[in-house]
C-alpha positions in Angstrom: 17.6 12.3 46.8 18.0 11.3 43.2 16.0 12.7 40.4 14.4 10.2 38.0 14.8 10.7 34.3 11.5 11.2 32.4 10.5 8.0 30.6 10.7 8.3 26.9 7.5 6.8 25.3 7.9 4.8 22.2 5.4 6.0 19.6 3.2 3.3 18.2 3.7 3.0 14.4 0.8 1.2 12.6 2.0 -1.6 10.4 0.4 -2.8 7.2 1.1 -5.5 4.6 1.7 -4.8 0.9 -0.7 -7.1 -1.0 1.8 -7.3 -3.8 4.9 -8.6 -2.0 3.5 -9.4 1.4 6.1 -7.3 3.2 5.1 -5.6 6.4 6.0 -2.0 6.6 4.9 1.2 8.4 1.5 2.3 7.1 2.8 5.8 6.0 5.2 4.2 3.5 2.5 2.4 1.6 -0.2 3.6 -0.8 -3.8 2.8 0.2 -6.4 1.7 -2.3 -9.9 1.9 -1.0 -13.3 0.3 -2.1 -16.1 2.8 -1.6 -19.7 3.0 -2.7 -18.4 4.9 -5.8 -15.9 2.2 -6.7 -12.2 1.6 -6.2 -9.9 4.5 -5.9 -6.4 5.5 -4.7 -6.5 7.1 -1.3 -3.5 9.5 -0.9 -4.7 10.7 2.6 -5.3 7.2 3.9 -8.4 8.3 5.6 -11.3 7.7 3.2 -14.1 5.5 4.5 -14.2 2.0 3.0 -12.4 -1.2 2.9 -8.7 -0.6 2.2 -5.7 -2.5 0.9 -2.0 -1.3 0.7 0.7 -1.5 -1.9 4.3 -0.3 -2.2 5.0 2.6 -4.4 6.8 0.2 -6.7 5.6 -0.9 -10.2 6.3 -4.6 -9.5 4.1 -4.7 -6.4 1.2 -3.0 -8.3 1.7 -5.5 -11.2 1.3 -8.4 -8.8 -1.5 -6.8 -6.9 -3.6 -6.2 -10.1 -3.3 -9.8 -11.0 -5.8 -10.6 -8.3 -4.4 -10.0 -4.8 -5.8 -6.5 -4.7 -9.3 -7.5 -5.7 -9.2 -10.3 -3.1 -8.0 -8.0 -0.4 -10.8 -5.5 -1.2 -13.4 -8.3 -1.5 -14.6 -7.1 -4.8 -14.2 -7.5 -8.6 -12.3 -4.7 -10.3 -14.3 -3.2 -13.0 -12.6 -2.4 -16.3 -12.7 1.3 -15.5 -11.2 0.8 -12.0 -8.5 -1.4 -13.5 -7.7 1.2 -16.1 -7.5 3.9 -13.5 -5.2 1.8 -11.3 -3.0 0.9 -14.3 -2.6 4.5 -15.2 -1.5 5.3 -11.6 0.8 2.2 -11.7 2.5 3.6 -14.8 3.6 6.7 -12.9 5.5 4.6 -10.4 9.2 3.9 -10.6 10.3 0.6 -12.0 12.9 -1.5 -10.2 16.3 0.0 -10.7 18.7 -1.8 -13.0 21.2 -3.9 -11.0 19.1 -4.0 -7.8 18.7 -7.5 -6.4 21.6 -8.8 -8.6 23.3 -10.3 -5.6 20.2 -12.3 -4.6 
């Protein structure tokens, strides 16, 4: 009688799209921005209630997202206060490294 090996289950990894570059990545690698009753805010836990959108932790994606894609994804208009708060957060992110993408 042969023994069967236990079947290894593949864990489901939720995928999300960065609204800045449209790249699909695992949810945990992206930063969630959420629209709540109090306004738009960065959601580090990824669990706040409200409509969410996702961006890379790269300056370029945030720059593109703030031009309109983020507001469209959240189905709202960004207030000047919300835009200022998101720009402050964006300025803490790393910019694209020099020489990266030079071969493209």
